[in-house]
N, C-alpha and C positions, 0 to 999 in steps of 0.2 A: 794372644800376645804375639807381637812380631819381633824379630831379632833386631839388634842395632844395625846401623849401616855398615856395609863391608864392601871391599873391592873384590872383583871377580875376574878370574882369568882361566882360559881353557888352553893349556899347552898342547903341542902337537907331538911331543915325544918325551921320553923319560928324562933325558938330559935337561930339558927345560924345567921339568918339575923339580929336579934336584938343585938346579940353580936358584929357583925361587925359594926352596926350603932353606938353602944355605944363606940366602939373603935375609929372609924374614923369620926363620926359626919358629919359636912358639907363637908368633903373631899369625901364622898361617895354618890352615887346616885343609886336608885333602878330602874331597867329596867324590864318591863314585855312585852308589845307589842312593845315598842320602837318607836311608831308612832309619838310621840311628842319629846321625849328626844333625839333620834339619830339625827334628823335634826338640833336641837339646838346645839348639840355637833359639827356637821359638820361646822356650822356657827361660832363656838367658842363663842357662847353666854353662854354656860355652859361648864366647864372644870373639871369634876370630876377626882380625882386621882384613885378612885376605882369604878367599875361598878358591882353592885350586881344583878345578873340575878335570878329572882324568878320564872321562868317558870317551874322549877323542883318541886316546892312545890305542895302539895295536900291539899285539904280542903278549898281553898280560892276562889273556883269557884262555890260554891253551891248556890241554891236559895230555901229558905224555908219560910213557913208562919205558925207560931204558936203563935198567939196573935199579932204578927207584922210581916211585910215582912223583911227578911234579905237577902241581896244580897252580895255575896262574891266579894271582890274588884278585883279579877282576872277574873270575868265574861267578856267574849268577847262581843262586841256589837251585833254580829249576834246571839249569844246564847240568849240574852235578846229579840231580835226581834222574835225569833222562839219559845220561851218558852210557852207551852200550858196554864199553870195556869196564867201567866202574861197576855196573850191575853184575858182571860176571866175576870180577876179581876183587872188588872192594865193596861188598854189599852194605857194610856199615855206612858208607858215604851216601849211597843212593837211598837207603832207608831213612836216613836223616833228612836229606834234601826234600823228600816228600812231606815231611812233618814241620818244616820251618814255617811258622806264622800262617799267612794266607797267600792266595795266588798273586796279589799285587806285590807283596814283599818278595816272594820267591822269584818273580820275574825281574825285579829291579835291584834287590839287595845283592851284595857280593860276599863271598866267603872271607876275603881279606878285611873288609869293613867290619864284619861281625867279630873277627878275632881281635882287631885293634880296639874295638869298643869295649871288649872284655866284660860284658854284662854277665854276672853269675847265673842268670836265668836263660842265657843264650845257648843254642844247641851245639854250634861248631866247636867251641872250646873243649867241651867234653869229648867230642869225637877225636880231636887232635891229641888230647891227653891219653885216650885209649890207644891211639896208634903211634904214640911217641913221635909226633911230627916235629919238624924243624922249620922255622920261618926264615925266609931270606929277606934281609933288610939291606937296602941300598942307599948310599949317600955319595956326595962328591968325594969323600975320603976313601970309598971302596965299598966292598960287600962283605957281609958277615951272616952266619947262620946262628939262630937263637933257638935252643930247645924250648918247646912249648912250656915245659915246667919252669923255665927261667923267664919266659916272656910275660906270663901273667903275674903281675906284682901285687894285685889287690883288686877290689871291686872297681870296675871302670878305670883300671890303671894297668899300664903295660911298660915293660922295659924297652922303650923305643925312643931314640934320641929325636929331638925336634927337627933335625936335618935329615932324618931317614924316612924312607917309605918301604912298606912291605910289597915285594914283587911276586913272591911265590911261596908255596908250602911244599915241603919235601917229606915223603913218607917211605920208609924202607919197604922194599918188595918182600912179600912173605917167602920164607925158605921152604915151606911145605904147604899142605892143604890148609886153607884158611877160611874163616867165616866171621861175620860180624852182624850186629843188629842194634837198632835204636828203639827204645820203648819210652813212651812219653804220655803223661796225663795232662790235659789242659781243660779248663772249664768250658771253653768254646773255641771255635776256630779262630786262630790269630792271637789267642791269649798266651801269656808266658806259661811255662811249664809249672805245674804244681810240684812235680818231681819227674825226673827222666834219667835213663841209664843208657850209656853207650858201651858196648863190649866188642872186643876184637880178639880172635883166637887163632893160633896156628898149631897144627898137629904134626908130630914127627912120624917116622915110618912105622912105629909101633902103635900109632893111634893115640899116643899120650900128648898132653898139652905142653908144647915147647915154648909158647909165648901166650901171655894173657894180658889184655889191657882193659881197664874199666874206668870210665869217666862219668861223673855224676853232675846233674844239672839241677839248680834251684834249691839245693839243700845245704848251702853254706854261703859265706861271704864271697867266695870265688867258686868256680867249677872245681871239682875235687877229683884227684887221681887216687883211687882206692888201692894203695900199694899193698896193704896187708892181705886184702882179698885176692889181688893178683898173685902174690907169692904163694898163697895157699893152693892155687890151681896148677902151678908149674910142676911138671913131672907126673901129674896124675891123669888117670883115665877119666874121660867125661862121664858124669853120672848126676842124677837128680840130687842125691845126697850131697855130693861135692858142691853143686851149684847152690844148694840151700845154705851150706856153710859159708860160701863166698858172699851170698846176699847178706847174711847176718854180719859178717865182717865189714862189708861195705857200709851198711847202715850205721855201724859204730863209728865210722870215719866222718859222719855228717854232723852238722851243727845248724839244723834248720830253725827258722823262727815261725811262730804262729802268726797267721794273717788271714785275709779273706779267702785264701785258697785252701786253708786247712791248718790244723794244729801241728806243732812240731812233732808230736807223737805219731800222728797220721802220716806225715811226710817221711819220717824215719821208717815206718812200716812199709810204705810204698817203695822206698829205695830197696829194701830187702827183697820184696816181691818182684820188682822190675829188673833188678840185677839177675835174679834167678831165671826169669823168663827170657831175658835177653841172652844169657849164656846158653840156655837150652836151644834157642833158635840159632845162635852162632855155631854151636857144636853140630847141629843138624846140617847146616850149610857146609861146614868144613868136612864132615864125614862123607857127604855126597859129592864133593868136589872131584 
C-alpha cells in the first residue's frame, strides 16, 4: 500500500522547521531516518499533508559532555554504538546502540525519532527511563525540557505539541563510578524485543549503590520504569541476591501480553532474569571504573 499524496519540503535550518510547524501544526510531520514514520504512512495509520525532511540540518547530531551529557536528536543509532566517550562513560547507551534492529535501521534511524515514536517495543525509551533523561523540545514560543517519565503518554503517544520538535536529549553526569548494560531477546535480527532490560547504576565512595535506574521493553503498553526495583537497590552493596530481588520486583511491574513471541508468563520470567543479568554487568562495569 502507498501513502496518500503529501507535500514535501527540506528546510536548511531549525528556524525554518519551526516556522513550518507553527503554520501547519498537526498537518505536518518531521522525518529524519523515516524508519518508523514511513511504514506507518504506507499503512495509512498516519496521513500528513506535509512532510518536513530535517536531514539537511546541521548541529542536531552532536554528542557533548559539559556538566551533563547532551545527545543531539539526529544522532543515528550506529553513531551512539560507536562513540568512544560513550563507550567509556555511558556503556548502557553503546550496548543498546549495537542491539537496535538491523544494520540498515542502525545507520538510518535516529534516537530522537525512536523516542517520539514511543513504541513500547523500542529500545531507547527504556534506556532514557533508566537514565532519567530529559528531552529538549523547541518551538517558535521557546524551549522547554520534558522529563522522559512525562514525555511518554501512552503507546505511540507522547506529550509533544504539534508546533514542537525534539532537538536534544540531556542526561545527568554520574557523580561516582557508574555502569550500565542492555539485555535483549529477539526471535531474529531486526525483530522487536520479546523482552529487554536497561539498567544504569552509580556507586558511592563506599561501593554502595547511590543511583539505580531500570527500564523495561516489550512487557507493557509503554516502556516501564521499574521504580520499586530501583528503590530496593539504593543504599545497598551490589550482590547477586540483591539483583535477584530487584529482578523479581521489576517483573511484578510488567503487564505483558501473550503473542507469537511468547506467553505473558514467559515474558515476565524473562524480565526477572534479564534485569538480574543486566544489573550484574552494570555493577561489574561500575566497580572496575
